[in-house]
C-alpha positions as MATLAB code, in Angstrom:
seq = 'MTSDETNEIEVELKLELSPEGADVLEASGLFGGAAERVRQYATYFDTPNHDLARAGLSLRIRRNGERRVQTVKAGAAAAGMFIRPEWEREVADDQPIIDHSTPIPALLGEKIGAIAPVFTVENERRIWNVEGIEVALDQGRIIAGDRESMLQEVELERKSGDPAGLFALARQIDAAAPVHLGVLSKAERGYRLLGPVVSRAKAEPVVLDRAMTAAAACQAIANACLRHFRLNVPLVLDSRDAGALHQARVALRRLRSALAIHRDMLIDGRSAPFNDDLRWLAGELGMARDIDVLIERAGEGTIQARLQFARKEAYDNAAAALQSDRARILLLDVVEWISFGQWLSLKQTVDIREMPARDFAEGALQRFRRKVKKSGRHLEQLDDEARHSVRKAAKKLRYATEFFAGLYDQKREKRRHKRFVSALETLQDRLGVLNDHAGTPELLGRLGLAGEPDAAALVGKGPDPRLLEAAAEDYEALVDAKRFWR';
ca = [
     162.136  143.948  244.814;
     159.308  142.712  243.151;
     156.039  141.035  244.697;
     157.018  137.545  244.083;
     160.349  137.969  245.679;
     161.166  137.647  249.665;
     164.221  138.630  251.707;
     163.927  137.487  255.009;
     165.915  136.043  257.992;
     165.263  132.063  258.378;
     165.712  130.401  261.924;
     165.939  126.638  261.830;
     167.181  123.763  263.779;
     168.613  120.657  261.839;
     168.754  117.204  263.245;
     169.854  114.274  261.481;
     168.717  110.592  262.014;
     168.765  107.017  260.781;
     166.460  105.609  257.964;
     165.110  103.577  260.853;
     164.651  106.650  263.176;
     162.896  108.587  260.116;
     160.243  105.688  259.853;
     159.628  105.593  263.444;
     159.301  109.385  263.897;
     156.769  109.219  261.378;
     154.860  106.682  262.790;
     155.032  108.198  266.163;
     152.117  110.639  265.944;
     154.152  113.175  267.628;
     153.232  115.823  265.299;
     149.516  114.930  265.093;
     147.551  114.556  261.886;
     148.769  113.231  258.493;
     151.591  114.940  257.054;
     151.629  116.984  253.698;
     153.923  114.954  251.376;
     156.025  116.733  248.525;
     158.366  115.178  246.199;
     161.236  117.652  245.498;
     163.889  117.869  242.932;
     166.787  120.686  243.392;
     169.347  121.509  241.136;
     172.347  123.558  242.719;
     174.459  126.076  240.464;
     177.824  127.406  240.737;
     180.789  128.250  238.526;
     183.501  125.415  237.712;
     185.460  126.955  240.223;
     182.667  127.161  243.113;
     183.077  130.978  243.400;
     179.504  131.005  244.931;
     180.439  128.443  247.505;
     183.761  129.936  248.384;
     181.823  133.337  248.996;
     179.471  131.493  251.364;
     176.423  131.592  248.835;
     174.210  128.923  247.309;
     171.746  129.165  244.343;
     169.187  126.450  243.629;
     166.265  125.610  241.935;
     163.795  123.357  243.673;
     160.883  121.766  241.813;
     157.764  120.885  243.664;
     155.295  119.579  240.928;
     155.053  121.987  238.261;
     156.317  124.969  240.452;
     160.035  126.030  240.540;
     161.419  128.059  243.177;
     164.699  129.706  243.092;
     166.550  130.387  246.262;
     169.922  132.099  247.213;
     170.998  131.491  250.435;
     174.099  133.212  252.333;
     175.946  132.772  255.616;
     175.316  129.217  256.889;
     175.448  129.241  260.614;
     178.215  127.423  262.179;
     176.114  124.847  264.324;
     172.750  123.472  264.338;
     171.094  126.813  264.550;
     170.743  128.270  260.849;
     170.040  131.888  260.800;
     170.856  133.449  257.622;
     169.489  135.588  254.808;
     167.484  134.178  252.004;
     166.602  135.259  248.614;
     163.579  133.463  246.755;
     161.555  133.884  243.706;
     159.463  131.811  241.429;
     160.935  130.883  237.961;
     159.474  129.537  234.936;
     162.152  126.732  234.193;
     165.209  125.122  235.192;
     167.566  128.227  234.276;
     168.450  130.636  237.183;
     167.414  134.391  237.131;
     170.591  136.226  237.949;
     169.872  139.983  238.516;
     170.880  142.481  241.221;
     167.966  141.438  243.864;
     170.737  139.199  245.267;
     174.432  139.701  245.736;
     175.316  137.355  242.912;
     176.033  139.950  239.965;
     177.972  142.229  242.274;
     180.340  139.013  243.365;
     180.759  137.222  240.106;
     180.741  140.139  237.605;
     181.461  138.389  234.194;
     181.695  134.827  235.720;
     178.032  134.904  235.829;
     178.159  133.364  232.355;
     179.960  130.142  233.729;
     177.250  129.221  236.010;
     175.865  125.727  235.692;
     174.529  122.865  237.397;
     176.972  121.196  239.919;
     174.799  118.643  241.892;
     171.389  117.549  242.648;
     169.090  116.802  245.431;
     166.083  114.001  245.314;
     163.905  114.291  248.377;
     160.607  113.206  249.883;
     159.519  115.996  252.504;
     156.839  115.335  254.995;
     155.617  118.234  256.524;
     153.768  119.059  259.578;
     152.841  122.596  261.515;
     153.225  122.278  265.160;
     152.661  125.456  267.362;
     154.163  127.801  265.119;
     157.071  125.506  264.091;
     157.127  124.008  260.518;
     158.657  120.433  260.625;
     159.862  119.122  257.534;
     161.156  115.210  257.442;
     163.430  114.443  254.764;
     164.445  111.511  252.969;
     166.454  111.389  249.698;
     169.614  111.242  248.226;
     172.123  113.855  246.967;
     173.721  113.218  243.756;
     177.164  114.766  242.001;
     178.536  113.124  239.298;
     179.053  109.291  240.066;
     178.915  109.621  243.711;
     175.824  110.357  246.026;
     174.938  110.302  249.647;
     171.888  109.223  251.393;
     169.860  112.031  253.198;
     167.813  111.607  256.309;
     167.074  114.581  258.548;
     164.489  116.772  260.433;
     164.282  120.631  259.972;
     162.302  122.620  262.524;
     161.841  126.124  261.177;
     160.348  128.712  263.568;
     157.266  130.698  261.825;
     156.003  132.271  264.892;
     156.358  132.167  268.686;
     159.667  131.739  271.048;
     162.581  130.142  269.226;
     163.274  128.113  272.636;
     160.225  126.086  271.277;
     162.442  124.746  268.783;
     164.380  122.927  271.314;
     161.684  121.464  273.350;
     160.409  119.916  270.137;
     163.790  118.593  269.332;
     163.883  116.849  272.725;
     160.533  115.343  272.153;
     161.642  114.130  268.537;
     164.817  112.881  270.318;
     162.758  110.755  272.496;
     160.883  109.279  269.970;
     163.776  108.120  267.710;
     167.309  109.370  268.406;
     168.686  112.445  266.640;
     171.947  113.966  266.397;
     172.605  117.954  265.940;
     173.104  118.721  262.131;
     175.390  121.167  261.135;
     175.613  120.739  257.556;
     173.278  122.153  254.823;
     172.065  120.153  251.873;
     174.445  122.375  249.604;
     177.659  121.955  251.794;
     176.852  118.134  251.609;
     176.765  118.297  247.678;
     180.078  120.261  247.618;
     181.834  117.556  249.973;
     180.868  115.069  247.257;
     182.535  116.873  244.567;
     185.689  117.059  246.417;
     188.146  114.516  247.633;
     186.700  111.833  250.363;
     187.110  113.620  253.911;
     188.572  111.289  256.391;
     188.688  114.265  259.473;
     187.498  117.884  259.610;
     189.871  120.465  261.008;
     188.704  123.601  262.811;
     187.565  126.268  260.425;
     188.361  129.705  260.864;
     185.910  131.719  263.033;
     184.116  134.664  261.227;
     184.497  137.449  263.313;
     184.589  141.268  262.351;
     185.415  144.656  264.581;
     181.864  145.367  264.578;
     180.754  142.632  266.616;
     180.344  142.810  270.424;
     181.776  140.656  272.427;
     178.676  138.484  273.011;
     178.139  138.069  269.298;
     181.856  136.640  269.268;
     181.323  134.405  271.956;
     178.443  132.875  270.172;
     180.234  132.603  266.599;
     183.316  131.216  268.462;
     181.071  128.482  270.504;
     179.027  127.646  267.275;
     182.175  126.817  265.198;
     183.602  124.637  268.057;
     180.353  122.889  268.129;
     180.452  122.368  264.275;
     183.903  121.127  264.374;
     182.947  118.727  266.725;
     180.095  117.267  264.825;
     181.577  117.232  261.560;
     184.282  114.599  262.958;
     181.701  112.555  264.964;
     180.262  110.496  261.757;
     183.853  110.044  260.677;
     184.602  108.399  264.074;
     181.498  106.232  263.976;
     181.934  105.124  260.375;
     185.714  104.775  259.944;
     187.211  104.880  263.462;
     189.842  107.328  261.891;
     192.527  108.235  264.494;
     192.533  111.860  263.053;
     188.787  112.194  263.316;
     188.798  111.214  266.717;
     191.815  113.643  267.669;
     190.062  116.421  266.109;
     186.684  115.312  267.803;
     188.383  115.719  271.298;
     190.310  119.056  270.068;
     187.018  120.646  269.199;
     185.635  119.619  272.947;
     188.921  121.215  274.335;
     188.076  124.362  272.022;
     184.687  124.691  273.122;
     185.820  124.277  276.830;
     188.477  127.222  276.327;
     185.610  129.459  274.750;
     183.745  128.980  278.026;
     186.745  129.839  280.205;
     187.680  132.806  277.830;
     184.301  134.269  278.084;
     183.777  133.339  281.714;
     182.986  136.754  282.957;
     180.039  137.293  280.723;
     178.509  133.632  281.153;
     177.612  133.501  284.960;
     174.102  132.548  284.690;
     175.090  129.264  286.585;
     175.052  126.827  283.328;
     178.851  127.283  282.200;
     180.227  124.928  285.099;
     177.848  122.185  284.512;
     178.175  122.275  280.666;
     182.015  122.184  281.282;
     181.661  119.004  283.415;
     179.723  117.162  280.619;
     182.149  118.237  278.180;
     184.928  116.906  279.849;
     183.247  113.837  280.685;
     182.759  113.013  276.913;
     186.119  114.449  275.970;
     187.434  111.804  278.542;
     185.428  108.969  276.975;
     187.209  109.500  274.005;
     190.814  110.099  275.840;
     191.688  106.328  276.062;
     191.267  105.672  272.219;
     193.319  108.526  271.515;
     196.253  107.564  273.860;
     196.273  104.103  272.469;
     196.565  105.641  268.891;
     199.374  107.580  270.030;
     201.057  104.963  271.645;
     200.556  102.667  268.528;
     202.331  105.038  266.506;
     205.450  105.220  268.997;
     205.283  101.319  269.266;
     206.294  100.497  265.545;
     206.400   96.722  264.678;
     207.085   95.253  268.210;
     205.324   92.469  269.545;
     203.183   94.907  271.792;
     201.486   96.127  268.526;
     198.827   93.172  268.434;
     197.823   93.729  272.061;
     197.638   97.306  271.665;
     195.398   97.103  268.343;
     192.899   94.854  270.760;
     192.840   97.425  273.010;
     192.095  100.172  270.293;
     189.085   98.121  269.403;
     187.724   97.995  272.474;
     188.512  101.807  273.439;
     186.775  102.877  270.090;
     183.729  100.483  270.946;
     183.424  102.701  274.015;
     183.998  105.903  272.478;
     181.301  105.250  269.798;
     179.011  104.292  272.652;
     179.527  107.896  274.470;
     179.231  109.789  271.211;
     175.770  108.048  270.516;
     174.696  108.185  274.178;
     171.634  110.210  275.366;
     173.822  112.278  277.511;
     175.897  113.513  274.742;
     172.901  114.030  272.208;
     170.954  116.080  274.613;
     174.195  117.961  275.745;
     174.844  119.417  272.528;
     170.978  120.487  271.764;
     171.246  122.203  275.513;
     174.491  124.109  274.903;
     173.314  125.186  271.381;
     170.022  126.732  272.842;
     172.159  127.987  275.737;
     174.739  129.773  273.574;
     171.810  131.160  271.360;
     169.002  132.054  273.689;
     170.498  131.374  277.380;
     169.761  133.862  280.105;
     173.416  134.978  280.073;
     172.245  137.155  277.268;
     170.109  139.264  279.264;
     171.898  139.746  282.727;
     171.958  143.239  283.946;
     175.680  142.465  285.755;
     177.307  141.735  282.451;
     175.877  143.815  279.907;
     178.972  146.353  280.028;
     181.038  143.123  278.915;
     178.557  141.746  276.494;
     178.555  144.961  274.629;
     182.170  145.542  274.668;
     183.673  145.747  271.069;
     184.863  142.178  270.474;
     188.399  143.403  269.676;
     188.680  145.079  273.283;
     187.778  141.853  274.920;
     189.945  139.887  272.719;
     193.042  141.944  273.897;
     192.085  141.584  277.343;
     191.798  137.623  277.241;
     194.915  137.116  274.945;
     196.937  138.765  277.740;
     195.439  137.280  280.592;
     196.411  133.671  278.820;
     199.925  134.922  277.878;
     200.667  136.163  281.305;
     199.662  132.483  282.550;
     201.719  130.744  280.192;
     204.841  133.002  280.852;
     204.358  132.940  284.645;
     203.705  128.788  284.699;
     206.294  128.104  282.319;
     209.490  129.834  284.175;
     212.482  127.381  284.749;
     210.801  124.772  282.473;
     213.665  122.655  282.539;
     213.381  122.131  286.192;
     209.653  121.353  286.272;
     208.069  117.902  287.284;
     205.735  116.227  284.917;
     202.624  117.775  286.572;
     203.605  121.439  286.549;
     204.901  121.010  283.240;
     201.453  119.170  282.069;
     200.019  122.419  283.592;
     202.167  124.784  281.139;
     200.820  122.766  278.113;
     197.284  123.224  279.092;
     197.915  127.039  279.477;
     199.412  127.068  276.210;
     196.668  125.190  274.651;
     194.255  127.742  275.890;
     196.332  130.538  274.571;
     196.781  128.787  271.162;
     192.958  128.516  271.080;
     192.160  132.059  271.916;
     194.650  132.915  268.968;
     192.807  131.100  266.653;
     189.596  132.277  267.960;
     190.196  135.912  267.652;
     192.399  135.840  264.383;
     189.584  137.548  262.437;
     189.601  140.578  264.594;
     193.445  141.186  263.543;
     193.285  141.817  259.701;
     195.759  144.496  259.019;
     199.186  143.311  257.205;
     201.353  144.012  260.287;
     198.978  142.312  262.854;
     198.869  139.187  260.366;
     202.367  138.740  260.137;
     202.956  139.009  263.962;
     200.084  136.690  264.417;
     201.549  134.193  262.142;
     204.924  134.383  264.104;
     203.363  134.406  267.584;
     201.102  131.429  266.748;
     203.997  129.544  264.867;
     206.305  130.074  268.207;
     203.300  128.796  270.434;
     202.572  125.882  268.007;
     206.245  124.757  268.512;
     206.200  124.949  272.331;
     202.832  123.232  272.442;
     204.014  120.129  270.339;
     207.195  119.846  272.051;
     205.457  119.945  275.258;
     202.576  117.290  274.034;
     205.793  114.817  273.321;
     207.043  115.083  276.819;
     203.458  114.534  278.317;
     202.965  111.474  276.000;
     206.158  109.950  277.216;
     205.252  110.985  280.948;
     201.849  109.267  280.666;
     202.989  106.021  279.080;
     204.010  103.798  282.543;
     200.410  104.653  283.428;
     198.533  103.767  280.388;
     200.578  100.457  280.001;
     199.605   99.496  283.392;
     195.856  100.207  282.722;
     196.265   98.113  279.655;
     197.812   95.315  281.421;
     200.960   95.762  279.281;
     203.425   97.017  281.555;
     205.189   93.488  281.449;
     205.421   93.134  277.843;
     209.142   92.931  276.293;
     208.706   96.160  274.355;
     207.292   98.190  277.323;
     210.528   99.106  278.476;
     211.607  100.812  275.353;
     208.342  102.858  275.404;
     208.641  103.883  278.945;
     212.307  105.082  278.691;
     214.351  106.502  281.646;
     212.342  109.790  282.345;
     212.264  112.763  280.344;
     214.693  113.456  277.559;
     217.138  116.120  278.404;
     217.424  116.954  274.916;
     213.387  117.715  274.661;
     213.411  119.339  278.024;
     216.367  121.708  276.701;
     214.627  122.298  273.288;
     211.149  122.908  275.117;
     213.004  125.525  277.414;
     214.242  127.242  274.235;
     210.732  127.064  272.839;
     209.404  129.114  275.825;
     211.913  131.668  275.557;
     211.116  131.844  271.830;
     207.479  132.566  272.745;
     208.108  134.995  275.516;
     210.132  137.101  272.815;
     207.605  136.916  270.294;
     205.931  140.083  269.762;
     202.137  140.089  270.448;
     199.847  140.614  267.540;
     197.078  142.476  269.512;
     198.607  145.486  270.610;
];
């Protein structure tokens, strides 16, 4: 590595805000003194098949005046905390230098010759230094072909001192101008412009490996859940897409399940209050989701117009909750806790935290499978509440199988994982349909629609015996499915 190159770990917190909020923040005087203003123009490079992006790398050349800096970044973190290797060097022009000081040659081989510009970022950056933290307020746009998106964000990068100082400053910023946890790098935003328009974001695979400790796996899982949630929130607010709202609720349930899975190491007193707040936020989205499901079932009946009116009100309430002070601060608090919380240093849980992630996963998967097996016996004879408990247990088991999938990467394990998850998914879906039907009378009553002519058809006359029989068969199939974790 030559003297003009660096390879270091970058730790930063990314926050998104509105254009108006950016102006308010700059005028607030929060950071003291005048900002250094820098006009930036960055070009991102990749192959036509986006091989760098697929490998988790980004390559850019950023121009500040006459100075050009080439940067390769790897391994963007899952949520608001970005902790990643970075290779940086000055270059003479807008042509990238690809040599063995970065992983690119080993990754691409002969494909290096296909590297070309794919999108650009035009940005005005204002920079302050606050007690060892570099504050960068960015306003600009990302351009990919004939598509573009606006950019307003604050990046807080630790230069020295306690990383927790990032969060203290983030809360001060939020008090001056509301901010939301940012989870997309500029590179990710650019690549999204190159693809189809996204209406909802499903959960991405959690990146785990067998060398991880249980604590490191817990952090990766929680951050993946936070990212899943934050990717869907703008889609809910901008388009009120039913799929995006559903995925936002799934992300919150997954995060709560992650807390339950790791409960034995999360004993610093913060897990339970966070779980309560996450339950509150999911509940604020619940009415909108229930109405969306009912609208699908209602078809073109006379009740449809009333449901659409109720949907608008429910989405208004959901949007207010998502943008509330309570929700914004909750996410910042959870990210700080997961990253630097007291749970990471408690003596009484050191053995659990340092346990190999795979050993921890086996115990958790066995525990949740046992719960599903026990609660699901005689499924056809269970009442609605007991059957709903089976459904909740099945969900937790499903999320655990998804969280820990990366730890079971051998061929036989992958085959068994696929079959086990398929059986579990079938049971979960069947129980979901039964639960939706069971909750319909109460939902119609809350909406004041119980007396509508079409309501009786939606309510029915109790659980469908054929669905109950099918669910019981699905339960037996799951019990018989071979476990992939042993």
